[in-house]
N, C-alpha and C positions, 0 to 999 in steps of 0.2 A: 264093332264092339270094342270098347277101350280097354287097353292093356291094365292089369292090376300091378302097380309098383310094389316091388317086394319090400318087405320090412327091412330097413337098413340095420346091418350088423354093427353094434358098437366098436369103435376102434379101441386100441389099447389105451390111448389117451382118455377116450370116453369112459373107459372103466375105471381107470386109475383115479381120476379126480373125485368121482363120487366115494371111492373107497377111502381116499384121504379125509374126505369129510366125515365118512362113518367112524373113523378112528380118532378124528380130532387132532391130527398130527401136531398142530400148533400148540396144543396143551402139554407137549414134551417140555415146555419151559418150566412147568412145576417141578419136575424131577431132575432134569439134566444138570441145573447149576449146582445142586448138592453132589452129584456124582463127580463133577469137575472139581469141587471144593475138596472132596476126599482124595481124588487122584493127584491133585497137585500138591496137596499137603503131603501125601505119601512120597511123591517125588523129592520133596525138600527134606523130610525126615527119614525116609528109608532109601533114598536113592543118592544121587550125585549132585542134587540141587539144580539140575537142569530139566527143561520140559521135555519129556519124551513124546514127540509129536505122533509117532506111529501108534503108540499105546493110547494116546488120548483119542485118536481116530477110532480105534477099536472099541474103546469104552463108549464112544458115542454111537457107533453101529450096534453094539450090543444093547445099550439102554434103549434106542429108538426101536430096535427090532423087537425086544422083549415087550416094550409097552404097546407096540402096534399089535402084536400077537394077543396081548391080554385084552385090549379094547375090542378087537374084532371078535374074539371069544365071547366077550360080555355082550355085544350086540347080537350076535347069532343066538346065543342060549336065551337071551331075554326078549327075542323078537316077538313072540306072542303076547307077553306081558306089555311091552312097549306099544303094540297095535291097539290095545284097550285103554291106553293112558292118553288123554287129549294132549298132554304136553309133550309126549314122545312119539304120537302116531305118525308124525312127519318124518321121522327118522328114515335113513336110506333104505333099511331092509323092509320095514312095515310098509313104506311108500312104493316099493318095487324099483327104486333108484339103483339099488345093488341086490343081486340075487344071493341066496345063501351059498350057492356054489362059488360064486366070485369072492364072497366074503371069506370062505374057507381057503380058497386058493391064496388070497393076500395074507391070510393069517399064517398059513404054513411057509409061505415065502419068507415072511417076517421071522418066523421061528428059525428057519435055516439060517438067515443072517446072524441071529443071535447066537446060535450053537457054533456057526463057523468062526465069529468073532471070538467066542470064549476059547475055541480050540487054538486060535493063533496067538492068545494072550499068554496062557501057561497051563500046565496040567492041573493045577488046583481049580482055576476057573472052569475048565471043562468038566472036572468031576463034580463040582457043585452046581453046574448049570441045570441039570434036571430038577434039582431042588427048587431052584428059583421059579421054575415054570409052573409047579404044583399049585401055589396060592393064586396064581393068575387064573387058572381054570376053576379053582374052588369057589373064588369070590363071587361069581355070578350066581352060584347055586346057594350061597350063604344066605341070602335073603329068603330062601325056602325053608331053612331049618333053624335059624337063629335070629334073635332080635338084635344081634351086635355084628352085622356083616361088615360094619365100618372097621372093626378091629382087624379083619381078614385083609381088607384093603390096606390098612397101616402096615401090617406085616409084609405084604407084597411090595410096598414102596420103601419099606426099610431096607430092602436088599440091595437097592440102587447103590448108596454110598459104600456099603460094606463090599460089594462086588467090584467097585471101581478101585477101592484101596488094594484089594487083593489082586487086581489086574496089574498093578505097579509093583507091589512088594513080593507077591507070590506066597505070602505067609498071613496067618491070622492077625487081626488087630482089634484090640478092645476099644481103641479111640474111634476106629471106624464103626463099631457097634454103637457107640454113644451117638455119633452123628446119625446113623441109620435109624435107631429108635427115636431121635429127635424128629426126623423127617416123616417116620411112620405115624407117630403120635399127632404131629401137626397136620398131615393129610387126613388121618382118621378124624380129627377134630372138624376139619372144614367140610368133610363128607357128611358129618352129622347136620351141618348147617344146610347143606345142599339138599339133604333127604327131606327137609321140613316142607318143601314145596309140594311134595307128593303124598301127604299123609292121607287125604281122602281117597285118592286112586289106590294107594297101598292097602288101606283097610278094606276096601271093597274087593280087591283081588286076593287078600290074604297074604300080601307081600309083607315080609317081616323087616322092621328096622326100629331104631331107638324111638324116633318121633311117632311112629305108627303105634308102638306098644305103650310109650309112657308120655306121649304128648310133646308138643313143640317147646314149651318152656323147660321141660327136663332136657330135651335134646340140646338147646341153646346153653344151658348150664353145663352140660356135659362137654360141649365144644369149648367153652371157657377154661374148664378144667383141664382139657387135654392141651390147650395152647399154653396154659401156665406150666404144665409138665414139660412140654416142648422147650419152653424157654429155660427151664431148669436144666434140661439135658444139654441144651446148647451152651449154657455156662459152664457146665461140667466139662464139656468137650473143649472149650476154649482154655479152661485151666489145665486140662490134661495135655494138650498140644502146645502150651505155653504161647498162645496167640498174643498178638500185639494190639496196639491202640486202634488200628483200622478194623480189626475184626470185632473189637468192643463196640465201636461205633456202629458197625453193621448190626450188632445184637440190639443196640438202642433203637435202631430204625425199625428192626423186627418187632420189637416190643411195642412201639408206637403204632405200627401197622395193625398189630393184633388188637390193640385198644380201639382204634378207628373201626376195624371190621366188626367188632362186637357192638359198637355204638350205633351202627346203621342198620342192624338187624335185630328185631324185637319180636316177641310172640305175636303181637298184634299187627305188626307191619313188616311183611316180607318183601316189600315193593323194591328194596335195594339189594336183595339177596344175590343176583347176578354180579353186581358191583363188588360185593364182598368175596364172592366165590372166584370170579375170574380175574378181576383187576387187582384187587389187593393181594391175593395169594401169588398171582404172577409177579407182582412187584417185589413181594418178600423174596422170592427166589433170586431174582436178578440182583436186587439190592445187596443181599447178603454175599452173593458171589463176588460182585465188584469190590466190595470191602475185603473180603477174604483174599482176593487176588492182589489187591494193594498191599495187604498185610504181608502175604507170602513173599512178594517182590522185595519189600523192605528188609525182611528177614533173610533174603539171600536166594531166593528162586530166580534162576536165570530166564528172563522172558525174551 
C-alpha cells in the first residue's frame, strides 16, 4: 500500500507573497509621493533645511504599515462580497490563496509597524495615530450604509500628508491640511471612476456607491469635479508654501494628466479604465514628487 504524502505546509515566503498581492503593495506609489512632498517641505520650512533621513524612513514605515493594514482589513471585511463578484472572485481570500487568519496576522503586524513608527517620531504622532486608524476600518463598511464611501476613502488618504508633516515639525500645519485635502479629493475622485466597473454587481448585491446609485455618467461628472477641486487645492498649497517654478511645472503636468484621464474614460466606454486608474494616477504622484523635489532643492533643501 502506497504512503500518502502529507499536505505541504506553506513556508513563510509562501505566505508573504500572496499577502503582498492581497494588499497590492505596489500601489503605495499613489500615496507615498505626497507624504514625501509634505515631509520634505516641512524640513525646509519648519526645520534646518536638511533632509532628516531617519524621520523620512519612519514616515515610510508608517505610511506603508497603515496602508497595508487598511488594504488587508478591506479584503477581509469584503471577502464575501468579493466572492460573488466575477471581477473580484479571484482575489486571494475568496480563491483560498490567503486564509482569513493569515490576512489578520499580516494586518496586525502592519498595524504594529505603524504604531511603532508613530511612537518613534514624536508624541503628537503617537497621540493622533489611533484617529488615523479609524477611517481605514470604517471605509470597507461604508459601502453598506452610504452611497458615498469614496468620501471616507478620501478622508483616510488625506491623513498621509498631514501625518508626514507632523512627523517632521511636531506641530499642526494648515499648509499640510491643504495638501492632505488635495490628495483626499483626488483619490476620492479616481475611486469614483474605479467603482464604475462594478455597477451591475453592486446593484445586485446591494452594495452602495455613487455609480450604483446615480449611474456611471453622474459618477464620471463627479470625478471631474473632484479633480477640479483637487487642482484648486494644489494651487492654494503652492501659493501658501511659496512654491517655485518647478512645482508649478508639476501642477501643469498633473492638470494635463487629469485631462487625459477623463478623455479616455466615457460612460459608454470603460475599456481603458485600468489605464486611467493605475497608470495615469501612478504617474501623477511620481511626476509631482519629482517636480516638488527639484523645487525644494532649488529653494535650499539640502540633498
